Every structure is written in C-alpha cells, then in structure tokens.
SEBA-862829 format. One line per field, with one value per residue (C-alpha): residue number from 1; z, x, y; residue in three letters. Coordinates in nm, 2 decimals, m for minus. Layout:
BEGIN
pos	(NUM	...)
zz	(Z	...)
xx	(X	...)
yy	(Y	...)
code	(ALA	...)
END
This chain:
BEGIN
pos	(1	2	3	4	5	6	7	8	9	10	11	12	13	14	15	16	17	18	19	20	21	22	23	24	25	26	27	28	29	30	31	32	33	34	35	36	37	38	39	40	41	42	43	44	45	46	47	48	49	50	51	52	53	54	55	56	57	58	59	60	61	62	63	64	65	66	67	68	69	70	71	72	73	74	75	76	77	78	79	80	81	82	83	84	85	86	87	88	89	90	91	92	93	94	95	96	97	98	99	100	101	102	103	104	105	106	107	108	109	110	111	112	113	114	115	116	117	118	119	120	121	122	123	124	125	126	127	128	129	130	131	132	133	134	135	136	137	138	139	140	141	142	143	144	145	146	147	148	149	150	151	152	153	154	155	156	157	158	159	160	161	162	163	164	165	166	167	168	169	170	171	172	173	174	175	176	177	178	179	180	181	182	183	184	185	186	187	188	189	190	191	192	193	194	195	196	197	198	199	200	201	202	203	204	205	206	207	208	209	210	211	212	213	214	215	216	217	218	219	220	221	222	223	224	225	226	227	228	229	230	231	232	233	234	235	236	237	238	239	240	241	242	243	244	245)
zz	(0.68	0.36	0.38	0.12	0.08	m0.01	m0.09	0.18	0.55	0.73	1.05	1.24	1.03	0.72	0.40	0.11	m0.20	m0.31	m0.64	m0.93	m0.92	m0.54	m0.57	m0.83	m0.61	m0.31	m0.48	m0.76	m0.64	m0.26	m0.31	m0.02	0.09	0.20	0.57	0.56	0.73	0.59	0.70	0.51	0.55	0.50	0.36	0.72	0.78	1.02	0.99	1.00	1.03	0.76	0.66	0.30	0.22	m0.13	m0.40	m0.68	m0.84	m0.70	m0.36	m0.09	0.27	0.61	0.87	1.19	1.42	1.43	1.47	1.67	1.68	1.47	1.27	1.12	1.20	1.46	1.21	0.87	0.65	0.29	0.08	m0.21	m0.46	m0.77	m1.05	m1.08	m1.37	m1.40	m1.13	m0.85	m0.82	m0.79	m0.52	m0.32	m0.33	m0.24	0.04	0.16	0.19	0.39	0.63	0.69	0.45	0.39	0.07	m0.22	m0.44	m0.75	m0.91	m1.20	m1.06	m1.26	m1.23	m1.30	m1.57	m1.64	m1.81	m1.81	m2.13	m2.05	m2.25	m2.03	m1.69	m1.62	m1.69	m1.48	m1.18	m1.22	m1.20	m0.89	m0.72	m0.79	m0.63	m0.32	m0.28	m0.31	m0.06	0.18	0.17	0.22	0.51	0.67	0.65	0.73	0.44	0.09	0.04	m0.22	m0.51	m0.72	m0.95	m0.85	m0.98	m0.80	m0.72	m0.55	m0.35	m0.22	m0.12	0.06	0.37	0.56	0.92	0.94	0.62	0.56	0.27	0.27	0.16	0.11	0.12	0.48	0.56	0.39	0.60	0.92	0.99	1.17	1.41	1.19	1.12	1.49	1.56	1.31	1.48	1.83	1.72	1.57	1.78	1.73	1.50	1.32	0.95	0.81	0.45	0.36	0.02	m0.16	m0.49	m0.78	m0.86	m0.94	m0.62	m0.60	m0.78	m0.58	m0.70	m0.58	m0.24	m0.23	m0.30	m0.02	0.22	0.14	0.21	0.55	0.48	0.72	0.53	0.69	0.65	0.69	0.83	0.69	0.40	0.07	0.02	m0.31	m0.42	m0.33	0.00	0.16	0.21	0.38	0.61	0.71	0.76	0.97	1.20	1.23	1.32	1.58	1.73	1.76	1.77	1.93	2.22)
xx	(3.24	3.08	2.82	2.55	2.27	1.91	1.61	1.38	1.35	1.40	1.27	1.39	1.34	1.25	1.35	1.48	1.70	2.00	2.03	2.17	2.50	2.54	2.43	2.70	2.96	2.86	2.83	3.08	3.35	3.33	3.22	2.98	2.83	2.47	2.45	2.72	2.64	2.68	2.58	2.29	2.18	1.81	1.66	1.61	1.99	1.94	2.20	2.11	2.33	2.18	2.22	2.25	1.96	2.06	2.33	2.10	2.09	1.94	2.07	1.81	1.88	1.72	1.77	1.88	2.02	2.01	2.35	2.29	2.64	2.64	2.95	2.81	2.96	2.75	2.75	2.58	2.87	2.83	3.15	3.11	3.39	3.47	3.51	3.86	4.03	4.12	4.00	4.03	3.65	3.62	3.89	3.71	3.39	3.57	3.79	3.53	3.28	3.53	3.57	3.20	3.07	2.69	2.67	2.89	2.82	3.02	3.00	3.17	3.40	3.57	3.91	3.79	4.01	3.77	3.43	3.17	2.97	2.60	2.52	2.75	2.65	2.39	2.65	2.91	2.67	2.59	2.96	3.00	2.70	2.86	3.19	3.00	2.82	3.13	3.31	3.02	3.02	3.40	3.40	3.08	2.87	2.50	2.42	2.53	2.62	2.43	2.62	2.48	2.59	2.47	2.50	2.72	2.41	2.24	2.55	2.58	2.21	2.24	2.02	2.27	2.31	2.69	2.87	3.24	3.48	3.83	4.03	4.40	4.45	4.33	4.60	4.87	4.77	4.81	4.44	4.40	4.11	3.79	3.78	3.82	3.54	3.31	3.37	3.32	2.99	2.87	2.69	2.61	2.30	2.39	2.46	2.78	2.86	3.23	3.32	3.65	3.78	3.92	4.30	4.32	4.13	3.83	3.81	3.79	3.43	3.34	3.49	3.30	2.97	3.04	3.14	2.83	2.62	2.78	3.00	3.30	3.63	3.87	4.24	4.34	4.68	5.01	5.05	4.87	4.66	4.56	4.20	4.15	4.34	4.16	3.82	4.00	4.17	3.84	3.67	3.96	3.93	3.55	3.60	3.86	3.63	3.32	3.44	3.79	3.77)
yy	(1.38	1.50	1.77	1.85	2.10	2.03	2.26	2.13	2.14	1.81	1.65	1.33	1.01	1.20	1.03	1.24	1.24	1.44	1.62	1.42	1.60	1.55	1.19	1.13	1.29	1.09	0.75	0.77	1.01	0.94	0.58	0.59	0.26	0.18	0.26	0.53	0.86	1.21	1.56	1.73	2.09	2.17	2.49	2.61	2.58	2.29	2.02	1.65	1.34	1.13	0.76	0.64	0.40	0.28	0.32	0.44	0.78	1.00	0.88	0.82	0.90	0.93	1.20	1.02	1.29	1.67	1.85	2.16	2.32	2.64	2.75	3.07	3.41	3.60	3.89	3.88	4.01	4.13	4.15	4.40	4.42	4.61	4.36	4.24	4.05	3.68	3.44	3.69	3.72	3.34	3.34	3.60	3.39	3.07	3.20	3.44	3.15	2.95	3.25	3.31	3.57	3.56	3.76	3.87	4.16	4.27	4.61	4.78	5.05	5.33	5.16	4.81	4.66	4.37	4.43	4.16	4.08	4.13	3.81	3.60	3.74	3.46	3.19	3.37	3.40	3.03	2.96	3.18	3.01	2.67	2.79	2.92	2.59	2.38	2.61	2.60	2.22	2.20	2.44	2.28	2.60	2.60	2.83	2.89	3.26	3.46	3.61	3.90	4.18	4.52	4.88	5.13	5.34	5.04	4.97	5.33	5.32	4.99	4.97	4.75	4.87	4.90	5.01	5.06	5.11	4.97	5.28	5.26	5.63	5.63	5.37	5.58	5.87	5.67	5.62	5.28	5.35	5.35	4.97	4.90	5.15	4.98	4.64	4.79	4.94	4.61	4.35	3.98	3.96	4.28	4.31	4.47	4.57	4.59	4.75	4.69	4.84	4.65	4.63	5.00	5.10	5.34	5.67	6.00	6.06	5.70	5.77	6.10	5.91	5.67	5.95	6.15	5.83	5.80	5.50	5.47	5.50	5.26	5.18	4.81	4.86	5.00	4.75	4.77	4.46	4.30	4.32	3.95	3.97	4.27	4.10	3.81	4.05	4.20	3.86	3.74	4.04	3.99	3.63	3.72	3.99	3.78	3.42	3.40	3.65)
code	(MET	GLN	ARG	TYR	PHE	ILE	ASN	GLU	ALA	LEU	ALA	LEU	GLN	ASP	GLU	PHE	THR	LEU	SER	LYS	ALA	ASP	SER	HIS	HIS	LEU	LEU	LYS	VAL	MET	ARG	ALA	GLN	ILE	GLY	GLU	LYS	ILE	GLU	VAL	VAL	GLY	SER	ASP	GLN	LYS	VAL	TRP	LEU	SER	GLN	LEU	LEU	ASP	ASN	ALA	VAL	PRO	ALA	SER	LEU	LYS	ALA	VAL	GLN	GLU	ILE	THR	LYS	SER	VAL	GLU	LEU	PRO	VAL	GLU	VAL	THR	ILE	ALA	CYS	GLY	ILE	SER	LYS	GLY	ASP	LYS	ASN	GLU	GLN	ILE	ILE	LYS	ARG	GLY	THR	GLU	MET	GLY	ALA	SER	HIS	PHE	GLN	PHE	PHE	THR	ALA	ARG	TYR	SER	VAL	ALA	ARG	TRP	ASN	GLU	LYS	LYS	ILE	ASP	ARG	LYS	LEU	GLN	ARG	PHE	GLU	GLU	ILE	ALA	LYS	ALA	ALA	ALA	GLU	GLN	SER	HIS	ARG	GLN	MET	ILE	PRO	THR	VAL	GLU	ILE	ILE	SER	PHE	ALA	ASP	LEU	VAL	ASN	SER	PRO	VAL	GLN	HIS	ARG	MET	VAL	ALA	TYR	GLU	GLU	SER	ALA	LYS	GLU	GLY	GLU	PHE	ALA	ASN	PHE	LYS	ARG	VAL	LEU	SER	ASN	THR	ALA	SER	GLY	ASP	ALA	LEU	LEU	ALA	VAL	PHE	GLY	PRO	GLU	GLY	GLY	LEU	ALA	PRO	GLU	GLU	ILE	LYS	SER	PHE	ASN	ASP	ALA	ASN	PHE	THR	LEU	ALA	GLY	LEU	GLY	PRO	ARG	ILE	LEU	ARG	ALA	GLU	SER	ALA	PRO	MET	TYR	VAL	LEU	SER	ALA	ILE	SER	TYR	GLN	PHE	GLU	LEU	GLN)
END
C-alpha cells in the first residue's frame, strides 16, 4: 500500500489534499482509482488509512481509520558523516532512512575528497531531502529524517546524550567492546549520535577533538568497512539490540 506525508495533523473523517507531486504519483503513476485506500502520515507522525475521493489534481482524500502500529526505532539515531564523493552520501541517506535513522548530518573532514560548492548547497540539500522522503515512504516510516550540513566544531559540541565515533584504528588494535558498551548504556527513548569519517577516514587531530569531547571511540569489528557501509552496520546493530531481542 502506498504511503505519503502531509504537512498537517489529521483526525478521523478529515478531508485533505496531497501535494501536486504526490497527487501526480498517486493518480498518474500508481493509477489509483476513486475509493482506493492509501496510508497517509500527518505532521504529528500519526498514520491514517485514507480513501481517495476524486481523480483530480490535487487529489482529495478522507481519513477513515488510524493505524496505531509504530515502526520507528526506539532510539533517536543521528548519523553524522564526513562528506564522501560520488553518490555515497545519497546512498547513506536512502539506506539509512530505510533502517530507521532520524537525522543525517554531513561535515567536511580533513580527508574528505569531495568539496561542495557553497552556491550549490541549497540545491544539494533539497535533493537529499527528496531522497529521504522517498525512502521514508517506501519503508513506511512515520517520519522523514532531517538532513543538514554542519561544521566540525558544531559536531564536536553536539549535546546529544550518547556520542560515538566509528574508528577503524580501534578495530585494528582489537578493540571490540566500546560499541557494545554504548548500546548497553542506551535505553529506549534516548538519543544517539554516531560519527563516521569519509573514504580516507578521520585525521588524528579530529580523533583527538572527539576524544577530548568525551566521544566514545569504537571499532566495528575486524573488517574495514566502506564509508557508506559503516552507518548501515551501526543501524543494523541498533535495530537488533532494541527491536529483535
């Protein structure tokens, strides 16, 4: 069943319209017929089974039944990544949204190969937000993750409750306990920030900054993971810890 997001809260029997783009997708791409039901998420993250009332754009619908089952991770996870080249950043957003991340942050690291043109950042963020929205609809999320670009200083000073850095040198040295300790100390309802370097990893001075700010440096097992794979490893472990046990 298709799922769409709207920017208003709904109640039973409320009538509303989808955006022009979502209406086109529902009516022209999915070829929905009058009376067909879809799922719609309101601004309060409540999900409603909704019935299509007409086939005009914008599409009009009516909320007919609330869906109370939650699919969100019990932990609010922020994935912070050093900017990578190519489409790796988009893949992190797409797959990370499917796996339950709540927020994505990108920062320029010393070893970042890619450098973003300041004049194109707004357009890039718009593209990232579209990817997050599409992935949230596909995976039937109840929220669309936020995406932002932040400075390294703001990242280090993040007020998030639990903070960790995926550090490959820790893994090389045989350290495998810190990530487990982070998860063990995290409870449902908490917030967790996980930081990942770009393709070239994090520089020694960056690691020192995180260490001085009391981030936990954690290895992710004996294998070296790609920049776009490491966040998925962490999200998978969080899902196992809080949803599958």
